[in-house]
C-alpha positions in Angstrom: -20.3 -33.6 -125.8 -24.0 -34.0 -124.7 -24.7 -37.5 -122.5 -26.6 -39.0 -124.8 -23.9 -39.5 -127.5 -21.4 -39.5 -124.1 -21.1 -41.0 -120.5 -18.7 -40.0 -118.4 -16.2 -42.8 -118.5 -13.9 -43.9 -115.2 -10.2 -43.9 -117.0 -6.4 -42.5 -115.9 -5.6 -38.7 -117.3 -3.3 -39.0 -120.5 -1.4 -35.6 -120.8 -2.3 -33.8 -123.6 -4.6 -35.8 -124.9 -6.8 -34.2 -127.1 -4.5 -31.4 -126.8 -6.3 -29.8 -130.6 -4.1 -29.3 -133.0 -1.3 -31.5 -131.9 0.3 -33.9 -133.8 1.0 -35.9 -130.6 -3.1 -35.7 -130.5 -3.8 -37.3 -133.4 -0.9 -39.9 -133.2 -0.7 -41.9 -130.3 -2.7 -44.9 -130.7 -5.7 -45.7 -127.1 -5.3 -48.3 -125.0 -8.5 -49.4 -123.7 -11.3 -51.9 -122.6 -14.2 -51.7 -123.7 -16.9 -50.7 -121.2 -20.4 -50.3 -121.9 -21.8 -46.7 -122.7 -24.9 -45.8 -119.1 -27.2 -42.6 -119.8 -29.3 -42.0 -117.1 -31.2 -39.0 -118.8 -33.4 -41.0 -122.1 -32.7 -43.6 -124.3 -30.9 -43.3 -127.4 -29.9 -45.6 -130.2 -26.0 -44.4 -129.0 -26.5 -46.2 -125.7 -25.9 -50.0 -127.6 -22.1 -48.3 -127.9 -19.6 -49.3 -126.4 -16.5 -46.5 -125.7 -12.8 -47.3 -124.5 -12.4 -46.1 -121.0 -9.8 -43.8 -121.3 -10.0 -39.7 -122.0 -9.9 -40.2 -126.0 -13.8 -40.5 -124.9 -14.4 -41.6 -129.2 -16.3 -44.7 -130.5 -13.8 -47.7 -130.6 -12.4 -48.7 -133.7 -12.9 -50.2 -137.2 -10.0 -52.3 -137.3 -11.8 -54.0 -140.7 -12.1 -50.4 -142.5 -8.3 -49.3 -141.5 -9.1 -47.3 -138.2 -6.6 -48.4 -135.1 -8.4 -46.2 -133.0 -10.0 -43.0 -133.3 -8.2 -39.5 -131.1 -10.3 -37.1 -129.6 -8.9 -33.7 -131.0 -11.5 -31.5 -129.5 -12.4 -30.4 -127.0 -9.3 -30.9 -125.4 -9.6 -31.9 -121.3 -8.9 -28.2 -119.9 -11.7 -26.9 -122.6 -15.4 -26.0 -122.2 -18.3 -29.3 -123.8 -20.4 -26.9 -126.5 -22.1 -29.0 -127.6 -19.3 -30.4 -130.4 -16.3 -33.2 -130.4 -13.8 -33.7 -133.4 -13.0 -37.2 -133.7 -10.0 -38.6 -136.0 -9.9 -41.9 -137.3 -6.3 -43.1 -137.5 -4.8 -45.9 -139.5 -2.0 -47.2 -141.8 1.2 -49.1 -141.3 1.6 -47.3 -138.1 -1.5 -46.2 -137.1 -0.5 -42.3 -137.2 -2.6 -41.3 -140.8 -5.6 -39.6 -140.4 -8.6 -42.1 -142.3 -11.7 -40.4 -141.3 -12.9 -36.9 -139.5 -15.4 -38.0 -137.2 -18.2 -34.7 -135.9 -20.5 -35.2 -133.4 -22.9 -32.5 -133.0 -25.5 -32.5 -129.8 -27.8 -29.6 -130.3 -29.8 -30.0 -127.2 -26.5 -29.1 -125.6 -26.7 -25.7 -127.8 -25.0 -26.9 -131.2 -26.5 -25.6 -134.3 -25.5 -26.7 -138.2 -26.8 -24.3 -141.1 -26.7 -25.0 -145.0 -25.1 -22.6 -147.0 -25.0 -21.4 -150.7 -24.0 -18.7 -152.9 -26.3 -18.1 -155.4 -25.8 -15.9 -158.4 -27.2 -14.3 -160.9 -27.8 -16.3 -164.3 -26.1 -15.3 -167.4 -27.1 -14.1 -170.6 -29.6 -11.2 -171.7 -33.0 -14.0 -170.3 -31.4 -15.0 -167.0 -32.8 -18.3 -165.4 -36.2 -19.5 -166.9 -36.2 -22.6 -164.1 -35.0 -22.8 -160.4 -32.6 -25.8 -161.1 -30.8 -23.8 -163.5 -29.7 -20.9 -161.3 -25.9 -21.0 -161.0 -24.2 -21.1 -157.2 -20.5 -19.9 -155.9 -17.4 -22.2 -155.4 -15.3 -22.2 -152.3 -13.0 -24.4 -151.0 -14.4 -25.5 -147.4 -10.8 -23.3 -145.6 -12.3 -20.1 -147.8 -16.1 -21.5 -147.3 -14.9 -20.8 -143.3 -12.8 -17.6 -143.5 -15.2 -15.5 -145.6 -18.4 -17.0 -143.2 -18.9 -13.7 -141.7 -19.4 -11.8 -144.8 -21.4 -14.7 -146.2 -23.4 -15.4 -143.4 -24.2 -12.9 -140.9 -27.2 -14.8 -138.9 -24.9 -16.4 -136.8 -21.9 -15.4 -134.8 -19.0 -16.0 -136.2 -17.2 -16.6 -133.1 -19.4 -19.9 -132.7 -18.1 -21.3 -135.4 -16.5 -24.3 -135.5 -16.0 -26.1 -138.9 -17.5 -26.0 -142.6 -17.9 -29.0 -144.5 -18.9 -29.9 -147.9 -22.7 -30.9 -148.6 -24.8 -31.5 -151.8 -23.7 -32.6 -155.6 -23.3 -30.1 -157.9 -22.5 -30.2 -161.6 -19.3 -28.5 -162.7 -16.7 -29.8 -160.5 -13.7 -28.1 -162.3 -12.1 -25.5 -160.8 -11.8 -22.9 -163.5 -15.5 -22.6 -163.7 -16.4 -20.0 -160.5 -20.2 -20.9 -160.5 -22.4 -24.5 -160.8 -25.5 -25.8 -160.3 -26.7 -28.0 -158.1 -27.1 -31.3 -159.1 -30.2 -32.0 -156.5 -32.9 -29.0 -154.5 -32.3 -27.3 -152.1 -34.2 -25.3 -149.9 -32.8 -22.1 -147.6 -34.0 -20.8 -144.1 -33.5 -17.2 -145.6 -36.0 -17.1 -148.3 -39.8 -15.9 -147.9 -42.1 -18.5 -148.1 -39.7 -21.4 -147.8 -38.7 -21.2 -151.3 -36.5 -23.3 -153.1 -32.6 -21.9 -154.1 -32.3 -24.8 -156.5 -34.9 -27.2 -157.3 -31.9 -29.3 -158.6 -30.5 -29.8 -162.5 -31.2 -33.0 -162.4 -35.2 -31.9 -162.7 -34.4 -30.6 -166.0 -31.2 -32.6 -167.3 -32.0 -36.2 -166.9 -29.1 -37.3 -168.4 -27.7 -36.2 -165.1 -26.5 -39.5 -163.0 -27.8 -37.6 -159.6 -31.8 -38.3 -161.9 -32.0 -42.1 -161.5 -29.4 -42.2 -158.1 -31.9 -42.8 -154.9 -32.4 -40.4 -153.0 -32.6 -38.6 -149.5 -34.0 -36.0 -147.9 -32.9 -33.5 -145.3 -35.2 -31.0 -143.4 -33.3 -28.7 -140.6 -34.8 -26.2 -138.7 -34.1 -22.7 -138.7 -30.7 -22.6 -136.3 -31.2 -19.1 -135.9 -34.8 -20.5 -134.1 -33.8 -22.2 -131.3 -36.6 -23.8 -129.1 -36.8 -26.2 -126.5 -34.6 -29.7 -127.3 -32.4 -27.3 -129.9 -32.4 -27.8 -133.2 -34.1 -30.7 -135.3 -32.5 -32.4 -138.1 -35.0 -34.9 -139.8 -34.4 -37.4 -142.5 -36.3 -39.5 -145.5 -36.9 -41.1 -148.6 -36.9 -39.0 -151.3 -38.5 -39.1 -155.1 -39.9 -42.2 -156.0 -38.3 -45.0 -154.3 -37.2 -47.2 -157.4 -35.9 -45.0 -159.7 -35.2 -41.6 -157.9 -37.1 -39.6 -159.7 -38.8 -36.2 -158.7 -41.3 -33.6 -159.1 -40.3 -29.9 -158.6 -43.6 -29.9 -156.2 -42.5 -32.5 -154.2 -39.1 -31.2 -153.6 -40.9 -28.2 -152.5 -43.0 -29.5 -149.8 -40.7 -32.6 -148.7 -37.8 -29.5 -148.0 -40.9 -27.7 -145.7 -40.4 -30.0 -143.8 -42.9 -32.6 -141.3 -46.5 -32.9 -142.5 -47.8 -30.1 -139.6 -44.6 -28.0 -139.1 -44.1 -25.2 -142.0 -41.9 -23.1 -141.0 -38.3 -22.2 -142.3 -36.3 -24.4 -142.2 -33.1 -25.5 -144.5 -33.0 -28.5 -146.9 -31.2 -30.7 -148.8 -31.5 -33.9 -151.1 -28.5 -36.5 -151.5 -28.3 -40.1 -152.3 -28.9 -43.3 -150.1 -26.3 -45.3 -149.1 -27.3 -48.2 -151.5 -26.5 -47.1 -154.9 -25.4 -48.8 -158.5 -21.6 -48.8 -158.0 -21.3 -49.2 -153.9 -18.3 -51.3 -154.4 -16.1 -48.0 -156.4 -13.9 -46.6 -153.5 -13.8 -43.0 -153.0 -13.7 -40.3 -149.9 -17.1 -40.2 -148.7 -19.0 -37.5 -147.1 -21.9 -38.5 -144.8 -24.7 -36.7 -142.7 -26.2 -39.5 -139.8 -29.0 -38.7 -138.1 -28.8 -40.2 -134.5 -32.7 -40.2 -133.8 -34.7 -42.6 -135.3 -37.8 -42.1 -133.6 -36.3 -41.5 -130.2 -37.0 -38.2 -129.7 -33.0 -37.4 -129.5 -31.6 -35.2 -132.4 -27.9 -35.7 -132.0 -26.2 -36.6 -135.9 -22.2 -36.8 -137.3 -20.9 -35.8 -140.1 -18.1 -38.4 -141.5 -15.6 -37.3 -143.8 -13.1 -40.2 -144.9 -9.6 -39.1 -146.1 -9.2 -42.9 -147.2 -11.1 -44.1 -150.1 -13.2 -46.4 -148.8 -16.8 -48.4 -150.5 -20.3 -47.4 -149.3 -20.7 -50.5 -147.9 -17.1 -50.0 -145.6 -18.1 -46.9 -144.6 -21.8 -48.0 -143.3 -19.7 -50.5 -141.5 -17.5 -47.6 -140.2 -21.0 -45.7 -138.6 -22.7 -49.0 -137.3 -18.9 -50.0 -135.1 -19.5 -46.3 -133.7 -22.5 -48.0 -132.4 -26.0 -46.0 -133.8 -26.9 -49.7 -135.9 -30.2 -47.7 -137.5 -29.8 -44.5 -137.8 -30.8 -42.5 -140.7 -28.0 -41.6 -143.5 -27.2 -39.4 -146.3 -24.7 -39.9 -148.8 -23.4 -35.9 -149.6 -20.6 -35.1 -152.5 -17.1 -37.6 -152.3 -14.3 -38.0 -153.8 -12.1 -34.7 -154.3 -15.1 -32.6 -152.8 -14.8 -34.0 -149.5 -13.3 -31.7 -147.7 -13.9 -30.1 -144.1 -11.7 -27.7 -142.2 -12.3 -26.2 -138.3 -11.2 -23.1 -136.3 -8.5 -25.7 -135.5 -7.0 -26.0 -139.2 -3.4 -27.4 -139.3 -3.2 -31.8 -139.5 -7.2 -31.3 -137.3 -8.9 -30.6 -140.9 -9.1 -32.4 -143.7 -8.9 -29.7 -146.4 -5.4 -28.7 -145.2 -4.0 -31.9 -144.7 -4.6 -33.0 -147.8 -2.1 -34.1 -150.6 -4.6 -34.0 -153.0 -6.0 -30.4 -155.1 -9.5 -30.3 -153.4 -12.5 -29.3 -155.4 -14.5 -25.8 -155.1 -17.9 -26.6 -153.7 -20.8 -25.1 -154.0 -22.8 -26.0 -150.7 -21.1 -26.4 -147.4 -22.5 -27.4 -143.7 -21.0 -25.1 -141.7 -21.6 -26.0 -137.6 -21.7 -23.9 -134.7 -21.3 -24.5 -131.4 -22.8 -23.4 -128.3 -21.7 -19.8 -126.8 -19.4 -20.2 -124.2 
């Protein structure tokens, strides 16, 4: 993991802790004394975090949210650091139930994230007449993962670490193979930074996504890595009072900061301040750890336990980055993440409920070995 997220810690080596995919690594509680982090390279909001002084190398617990401890599942003690760390938050009466999956991603160490979708031809004799109508093929996270070598040929499939559900969409029944996206998406593969969708909500104002307060994410081209690694930048999107937006705004916002008109991925999600924040559901959140410090680290949090939005915010606060930007992605039955470890290390295959097929995912790639 990046030195910008974790420091070297003084600790005893716990045998087998962090061995990928084992039940022991998931269920063994950590006994630790909190020690402040130190980073000699550059400042970061993660520096204010307190991490347990043990080989777990994961955030502190969130006892108020039922997370007794975090276990480091990847990389294991004998595996190289390739810019991606997976921690699983354990809870329940015996502290042996996976409550949350946390991916800590460090582009400055060569890790990358790519927004993946599979747009389809519009049905009917007239096809699509507007960019918000396009349908996208749906798959589970595991199906996206196993099919990625054929779906995305721009990055090395041997470096693929995980696939996690991303944006909101319209048709959530699995017997419907496609669905429009609720909110805008831009793809790096499209010439001239064309929108692949301006969002169903733009043409259907009765969609709840139309009036939701929104956040946009701009993600630089994962195939064109420059010094410092890939960047993920987030900001408010649309009208800050009622959430409304125009197609022009979608096109411009997802092109990135002023003067940075370069190929990139982009999507729109919800802010963490929404109506119905006290409703409990499984959650997926993308969080930027830059906040003006110049660092590019970010996290993807997927919860197997149902939380309110304030509770998820508290978990992110406990991780240590108190003021970074956060984007709420699709949740509930869409919440799923599948990684190369499979088994109990993936929310998808460790789920007691039927998972929705989703039309858009984040694919996380590790640095080359």
